[in-house]
N, C-alpha and C positions, 0 to 999 in steps of 0.2 A: 503460674506462669509457664508457658510452653514455648519451645523454639520452633520456628518455621524457617525452612530452607528458602532462600531468596537468590535470584540471579539478577545482577545489574547488567543491562544490555544497552548498547548504543545502536540505533537503527539509522542507516543513511540511505537516502534516496539517490542511488548511484546513476540510473540511466532511465530515460524515456525514449523509446525507439519506435518510429513509424516503420513497421515491418511490411505492411501492404496497404496501399491506397485503395485497391480493389474497385468497387463499383462507384466510388465518389465521382461526381461530375467533373472535377478538375484534377490538376496534377498534385494536389496537396490534401491533407486532412487538416482541419482546423479544430484542435483539441482544447477542451476545457474540462474542468471538474476538480476533484480533490483526491489527494493521496496522503495516506497517514499510517501510523503504527498505533496499535491498541494493546493495552494490557487488559485481558478479558478474564472474568471469573463466572462461575455458575452460581446464580443466586438460589435462595431457598425454594423457589418454585421450579428449579431446573432450567432456567432460561439463561442465555449468555447475556452478560452485562459488562459494559466497558468500565474498567477501573481507572484507566488513564488513556488519554488520547493525545498523540503528538502529531500536529499537522506538519506535513513535509512539503506540500505543494497544493496551491488553491488558485484557480483561474475561473472567472466568471465568463459567461458566454460572450459578453462584449469585450473580452480581453483574451480570446482564444490564440493559441500558438499554431502557426502554420507550419506543417511538417511534410516535406516530400518523402517519397519512399526511400528508406534506409537512413533518413535523417535521424540525428540523435540529440538529445538534450542531456546535460550533465548537471543536474541541480545541486548535488552534493550537500543537501540540507540534512540535518541531523536531529535526533531527539534521544535523550537518555532517560531511562526510568528502570524501576525494578519490577520483576514478575515473581509472584509468590508460587511456591510449591503447589501443585494441583491446579494452577491456573494456565492461561495460554498466552501466547504472543500472536497477534494477527497483524499482517502487513497487506495493504491494498487500498482500495477506495472505489470511487465511481468516476468513469470518464464518459464524455459525450463528444460527438463530432458535429460542429456547427454547420447547418445548411441554411443558405439564404432564402431559397424558394420553397423548400419543403420543411417539414418538421425535423428538428435535430435528431440525429441517430444516438441512441442510448447504447453505448458500448458495454454497459453492465456494471453492476457492483460486484467486485471480485475481491476475495481475500485468500491469502495463503495462511493456514492456521497451523501454528507450530506448538506442539505440546511442550510443557515445561521441561520434561526430560530430554527433548530434542533441541532445545535452545543451545546453539553453539555458533562459533564464528563461521560464517558461510554466506554465499549469495543465494537469494530467494527470488525466482522469477514469478511474475504475475502477468497473465495475458488478458487483455481486453479486446473483445471482438464483437462486431456487429456485421452480419453477412460476411462479406469478403474483406472488410476493413479491419486491420489488426494493428494494435499498439502493445508492445511488450515493455514492461517495466521491470527493473532489477532493484531490489532492496538489498543492502549489505547488513548483515547482522553481526555484531561483534559482542562476544561475551567478555565483559570487563572483569567480573568477579562473581564468585558464589560465596554466600555467607549465611549464618544463622541469625534470625531476628527474634527477639523475645516478644511475645504478644500476651 
């Protein structure tokens, strides 16, 4: 039996902010997609694999949120889980901007990747951008405790 160091973390989706409407045809962006936290490990083939997924925000294209420039949402949704030594914490997701006449704008799949040793209580920004349209998301990371787990 061996001991592995573990960090218990709480991730909070603190803010979604329309930073720039940019080239969109109207005065607002219509945002949809998903935002989440992942506990990620490297499998035997050297590929990243999710060990835990906590969904924090999920909107379909028929339920997009309209946001004018500088508008903010404060979802305050949370998920709590453990991350093992040598693994990672990823926060991010994929956002789109809904267009009625043209194809929807893909603002990208973005993740902030946090090494186990760097997991600490702090805010982590993630920027989603397509051309001049920008949405900034803030995730709050709270380190609840560190402990050893026998495996």
